[in-house]
C-alpha positions in Angstrom: -93.0 32.3 -109.0 -96.5 33.5 -109.1 -98.9 34.4 -106.3 -102.1 32.4 -106.6 -105.3 33.2 -104.6 -106.5 30.4 -102.2 -110.2 30.2 -101.5 -111.2 29.9 -97.9 -112.9 26.6 -96.9 -116.6 27.4 -96.6 -118.0 23.9 -96.2 -117.3 21.1 -93.7 -116.7 18.0 -95.9 -116.3 15.7 -92.9 -120.1 15.9 -92.1 -121.9 12.6 -92.8 -119.0 11.3 -94.9 -115.5 11.9 -93.5 -116.2 10.4 -90.0 -115.3 6.8 -89.6 -118.0 4.2 -90.0 -119.7 3.0 -86.8 -117.6 -0.1 -86.7 -114.4 2.0 -86.4 -115.1 2.5 -82.8 -117.6 -0.4 -82.2 -116.2 -1.3 -78.8 -117.1 0.6 -75.6 -116.4 4.3 -75.3 -113.3 5.0 -73.2 -113.9 6.4 -69.7 -112.1 9.6 -68.6 -109.7 7.4 -66.5 -108.6 5.3 -69.5 -105.6 6.2 -71.5 -106.0 8.6 -74.4 -102.8 7.6 -76.1 -102.4 6.2 -79.6 -101.7 2.6 -80.5 -98.9 1.0 -78.4 -98.0 -2.5 -79.5 -95.6 -3.0 -76.6 -98.3 -3.6 -74.0 -101.8 -4.9 -73.6 -103.9 -7.0 -76.0 -103.5 -5.8 -79.7 -105.2 -7.2 -82.8 -103.4 -6.6 -86.1 -104.8 -7.3 -89.5 -103.7 -6.7 -93.1 -104.6 -7.9 -96.6 -101.1 -7.5 -98.0 -97.6 -8.6 -97.1 -96.1 -8.5 -93.5 -92.4 -8.2 -92.8 -90.2 -8.1 -89.7 -86.7 -6.7 -89.8 -84.0 -6.4 -87.1 -81.3 -3.8 -87.4 -78.7 -2.0 -85.2 -78.4 1.8 -84.7 -76.1 4.1 -82.9 -77.8 5.6 -79.9 -76.7 8.1 -77.2 -73.0 8.1 -76.5 -72.5 5.9 -79.6 -74.1 3.0 -77.9 -75.3 0.3 -80.2 -79.1 -0.4 -79.9 -81.2 -3.0 -81.6 -84.5 -2.2 -83.3 -87.4 -4.3 -84.5 -89.2 -2.9 -87.6 -92.6 -4.3 -88.6 -94.0 -3.5 -92.0 -97.7 -4.1 -93.0 -99.3 -3.4 -96.4 -102.8 -2.9 -97.7 -106.0 -2.4 -95.6 -104.0 -2.5 -92.3 -106.0 -2.3 -89.1 -104.5 -2.2 -85.6 -106.8 -2.3 -82.6 -105.7 -2.0 -78.9 -108.5 -3.5 -76.7 -107.5 -2.0 -73.4 -107.7 1.6 -74.4 -110.1 1.2 -77.4 -107.4 2.9 -79.6 -107.6 2.0 -83.3 -105.5 2.8 -86.4 -106.2 2.1 -90.1 -104.0 2.8 -93.1 -102.7 1.3 -96.4 -99.0 1.2 -95.4 -98.0 1.1 -91.7 -94.5 0.7 -90.2 -93.8 0.1 -86.5 -90.4 0.6 -84.8 -89.8 -1.1 -81.4 -86.7 -1.3 -79.1 -85.7 -5.0 -79.3 -84.4 -5.0 -75.6 -87.0 -3.1 -73.7 -89.9 -3.8 -76.1 -91.0 -0.2 -76.0 -92.6 1.1 -79.2 -90.7 4.2 -80.4 -92.2 5.0 -83.7 -95.1 4.5 -86.0 -95.7 5.7 -89.6 -98.9 5.3 -91.5 -99.8 6.4 -95.1 -102.9 6.2 -97.3 -106.4 7.0 -96.0 -105.3 7.0 -92.3 -108.1 6.8 -89.7 -107.4 6.9 -85.9 -109.3 6.7 -82.7 -107.5 7.7 -79.4 -109.4 8.5 -76.2 -112.5 10.6 -77.1 -110.8 12.1 -80.2 -110.8 10.8 -83.8 -108.9 11.9 -86.8 -108.5 11.3 -90.5 -105.8 12.2 -93.0 -103.3 10.8 -95.5 -100.2 10.6 -93.3 -99.5 10.0 -89.7 -96.2 9.9 -87.7 -96.1 8.9 -84.1 -92.9 9.2 -82.1 -92.2 8.3 -78.4 -89.1 8.6 -76.3 -88.5 7.1 -72.8 -86.3 8.3 -70.0 -84.0 6.0 -68.0 -85.6 3.1 -66.1 -86.4 3.6 -62.4 -87.7 1.3 -59.6 -91.2 1.7 -58.2 -93.2 -0.5 -55.7 -94.9 -2.2 -58.7 -91.7 -2.8 -60.7 -89.3 -1.1 -63.1 -90.8 1.9 -65.0 -89.7 4.3 -67.7 -91.2 7.8 -67.9 -92.4 9.0 -71.4 -90.4 12.2 -72.2 -91.7 12.6 -75.8 -95.1 11.6 -77.2 -95.8 13.5 -80.5 -98.4 12.7 -83.1 -98.3 14.4 -86.6 -101.3 14.1 -88.9 -101.3 15.5 -92.4 -103.8 15.8 -95.3 -102.9 15.4 -98.9 -100.7 18.4 -100.0 -101.0 17.5 -103.7 -104.7 17.9 -103.8 -104.9 20.3 -100.9 -107.1 17.9 -99.0 -106.9 18.8 -95.3 -106.8 16.5 -92.3 -109.7 16.4 -89.9 -109.7 16.1 -86.1 -112.9 15.8 -84.2 -114.6 14.8 -81.0 -118.3 14.5 -80.6 -119.9 17.2 -82.8 -116.8 19.4 -82.7 -114.4 19.3 -85.6 -111.2 21.0 -86.9 -109.7 21.0 -90.4 -106.1 21.9 -91.3 -103.3 20.8 -93.6 -101.2 19.5 -90.6 -101.8 18.8 -87.0 -99.0 18.4 -84.4 -100.3 16.9 -81.1 -98.2 16.7 -77.9 -100.0 13.9 -76.0 -97.8 14.4 -73.0 -98.5 18.2 -72.6 -102.1 18.0 -73.9 -101.5 20.6 -76.7 -102.1 20.6 -80.4 -101.2 22.9 -83.2 -102.9 23.3 -86.6 -100.8 24.5 -89.4 -101.7 25.8 -92.9 -104.9 27.6 -91.8 -107.6 26.2 -89.6 -111.4 25.8 -90.0 -113.2 25.0 -86.7 -116.8 24.0 -85.8 -117.4 23.8 -82.1 -120.1 24.1 -79.5 -118.7 25.7 -76.4 -120.3 24.4 -73.2 -122.5 26.9 -71.3 -121.1 28.4 -68.2 -122.2 26.3 -65.2 -124.7 28.3 -63.1 -124.6 31.2 -65.5 -127.8 33.2 -65.9 -129.9 32.7 -69.0 -129.2 35.3 -71.7 -131.6 38.3 -71.6 -133.3 39.8 -74.6 -131.9 43.2 -75.5 -134.0 46.2 -74.5 -135.9 48.0 -77.2 -133.6 51.0 -76.7 -130.4 48.9 -76.7 -127.6 50.7 -78.4 -125.8 47.5 -79.5 -128.4 44.8 -80.2 -126.9 41.4 -81.1 -123.4 42.3 -80.0 -122.7 39.2 -78.0 -121.8 35.5 -78.3 -124.4 32.9 -77.2 -122.8 30.4 -74.7 -123.7 26.8 -75.5 -124.5 27.6 -79.2 -122.6 26.4 -82.3 -119.6 28.6 -83.2 -117.4 28.6 -86.3 -113.8 29.8 -86.2 -111.2 30.1 -89.0 -107.8 31.5 -89.4 -105.2 31.8 -92.2 -102.3 31.3 -89.8 -101.4 28.9 -87.1 -103.8 27.6 -84.4 -102.6 26.5 -81.0 -104.6 24.8 -78.2 -102.9 24.4 -74.8 -104.9 22.1 -72.5 -102.7 22.7 -69.5 -103.4 26.5 -69.5 -106.9 26.2 -71.1 -106.0 28.7 -73.9 -106.6 28.8 -77.6 -104.5 31.1 -79.9 -105.3 31.9 -83.6 -103.3 34.0 -85.9 -103.9 36.0 -89.2 -107.4 37.0 -90.4 -109.3 35.2 -87.6 -113.0 34.9 -87.9 -115.7 34.0 -85.4 -119.2 33.4 -86.6 -122.5 32.8 -85.0 -126.0 33.4 -86.4 -126.3 37.2 -86.8 -122.7 37.8 -85.5 -119.3 38.0 -87.3 -116.0 39.0 -85.6 -112.8 39.5 -87.7 -109.4 40.2 -86.2 -105.7 39.8 -86.9 -105.0 37.8 -83.7 -107.2 36.2 -81.1 -106.8 34.4 -77.7 -109.6 32.4 -76.1 -109.5 31.5 -72.4 -111.4 28.5 -71.1 -112.6 27.5 -67.7 -111.7 23.9 -66.7 -114.5 21.4 -66.8 -115.6 20.1 -63.3 -113.4 17.4 -61.9 -114.6 14.0 -63.0 -116.6 15.3 -65.9 -115.7 13.7 -69.3 -114.5 16.0 -72.1 -117.4 16.2 -74.6 -115.7 18.0 -77.4 -112.3 18.9 -78.9 -111.6 21.4 -76.1 -112.0 20.9 -72.4 -113.9 23.5 -70.4 -116.3 26.4 -71.1 -115.7 29.7 -72.8 -114.6 32.3 -70.3 -113.0 35.2 -72.1 -111.9 36.3 -75.5 -109.2 38.8 -76.4 -108.5 40.2 -79.9 -106.2 42.8 -81.5 -105.4 44.4 -84.8 -107.9 45.7 -87.4 -111.0 44.4 -85.6 -114.4 44.4 -87.3 -117.7 43.3 -85.8 -120.8 42.8 -87.9 -124.4 42.4 -86.7 -127.6 42.8 -88.7 -127.9 46.5 -87.7 -124.3 47.6 -87.0 -120.6 47.4 -88.0 -118.0 48.4 -85.5 -114.3 49.1 -86.0 -111.6 49.2 -83.3 -108.0 48.0 -82.4 -108.6 45.8 -79.3 -111.4 43.8 -77.9 -111.8 42.2 -74.5 -114.8 40.1 -73.9 -115.5 38.7 -70.4 -118.4 36.2 -70.9 -118.5 35.3 -67.2 -118.6 39.0 -66.1 -120.8 39.9 -69.1 -118.7 42.9 -70.1 -117.3 43.8 -73.5 -114.6 46.5 -74.1 -113.8 47.9 -77.5 -110.9 50.3 -77.6 -108.3 52.0 -79.8 -104.5 51.9 -79.2 -104.1 55.6 -79.9 -105.9 57.4 -77.1 -106.9 60.2 -79.5 -108.6 57.8 -82.0 -112.2 56.9 -82.0 -114.1 53.6 -81.9 -116.5 53.8 -84.9 -120.0 52.3 -84.9 -121.7 52.3 -88.3 -125.5 52.0 -88.3 -126.6 50.0 -91.3 -129.1 51.2 -93.8 -132.0 48.6 -93.7 -132.6 49.0 -97.4 -128.8 48.6 -98.3 -126.9 46.8 -95.5 -123.5 47.6 -97.1 -124.2 51.3 -96.6 -124.7 53.3 -93.4 -127.0 56.1 -92.2 -124.9 57.5 -89.4 -121.8 56.9 -87.3 -121.4 56.8 -83.5 -117.8 57.9 -82.8 -116.5 57.2 -79.2 -113.1 58.5 -78.1 -110.7 55.7 -77.2 -113.1 53.0 -75.9 -116.6 51.7 -75.4 -117.6 49.5 -72.4 -120.8 47.5 -73.1 -123.0 45.5 -70.6 -123.8 42.4 -72.7 -126.9 41.7 -70.5 -128.8 44.6 -71.9 -126.5 45.8 -74.8 -126.1 49.4 -73.4 -122.9 51.3 -72.6 -121.6 50.4 -69.2 -120.1 52.7 -66.6 -116.5 53.8 -67.4 -113.6 52.9 -65.1 -113.8 54.3 -61.6 -112.4 57.9 -61.5 -112.1 58.1 -65.3 -114.1 60.8 -67.2 -117.0 59.7 -69.5 -115.9 58.9 -73.0 -116.6 61.6 -75.5 -119.3 60.4 -77.9 -120.8 62.0 -81.0 -123.1 60.9 -83.8 -122.6 62.2 -87.3 -124.5 61.5 -90.5 -123.0 59.0 -93.0 -124.5 57.8 -96.3 -121.6 56.0 -98.0 -120.5 52.4 -98.2 -119.2 51.1 -94.9 -115.3 50.9 -95.3 -113.0 48.1 -94.3 -110.9 48.8 -91.2 -107.6 50.2 -92.5 -107.8 47.9 -95.7 -104.6 46.1 -96.7 -103.7 43.7 -99.5 -104.7 40.1 -98.7 -104.4 37.4 -101.4 -106.4 34.6 -99.7 -109.6 35.9 -98.2 -112.1 38.8 -98.4 -113.0 40.7 -95.4 
């Protein structure tokens, strides 16, 4: 066994070439009220096409309590396309297999391989493998007839592990790449495994004041995110989006980039505000950016400064930024870059335990009520700006 370095993805190969052609979603755009589920051949009008052989097989399996259940298996080969007209869902692949309960007619599984392209709701995805699994609860009577509740609705999308070609998930101008996606359609969550690379435009806060230019005497110019602007996120570990709680979690060497701003942390949690009722989801995530929390070896870089701390709490709605250390005797360090040599500094601002910053004017905010002012001192520094507690990392450079 030998450890091999893995380069971070620095480009977005789906731009202008990985997205499906216009005819992939040539029918009308689904409204928010329409189903965002994947293909379901058990209901509605479905169009199926393939250039290769088609086969149908019946078989019996043992279900719960050893009950014998009958299954229908449909196999389609070469340039397969399945389109569901009612929901505008679409699936393409080279080898697709469908599994359906022969008695109830419910579709219970779908497996697709080879240049898989899908459209479901306002989301689209592309990969080399897809697995779709559904499970239904016991039937019950309703005023409109007999129904069965969906208790499991999972979609797995993978890239090509042999060539390390990732899968891509996008909506509008937002896009995410990872080696594997696991989407829970019932709970509105999805997880990206194998590292994630994300390009998003977070919607601006409704009714939020326009960003003000930093004052000439601002201590921390450029130390804020621009709401409504394009943002790039990446992580070496897992990525989790929970639509029901409006929360995004990223693990291991997380990076957030905007023009003139770079934030690096070990772990990050992003909280979103729900979009107004009735408003369609325009991107991959629903809602606007409300708050951001980071911890572990945090480094913030702007054109003029580099800041090191242990924890970060950024309230975009309240326009407050807190940088702090876990050890109350440690100091938050702000390195002022040398204009002639940006990797070196001219001085350090050392603030005991924490700094509170008003992001409207980029100056130090008032400390907590009743707490003494933080001890601050400035000392000369002419060396190279160090990494925050550097440690071995085989995949990326900080």
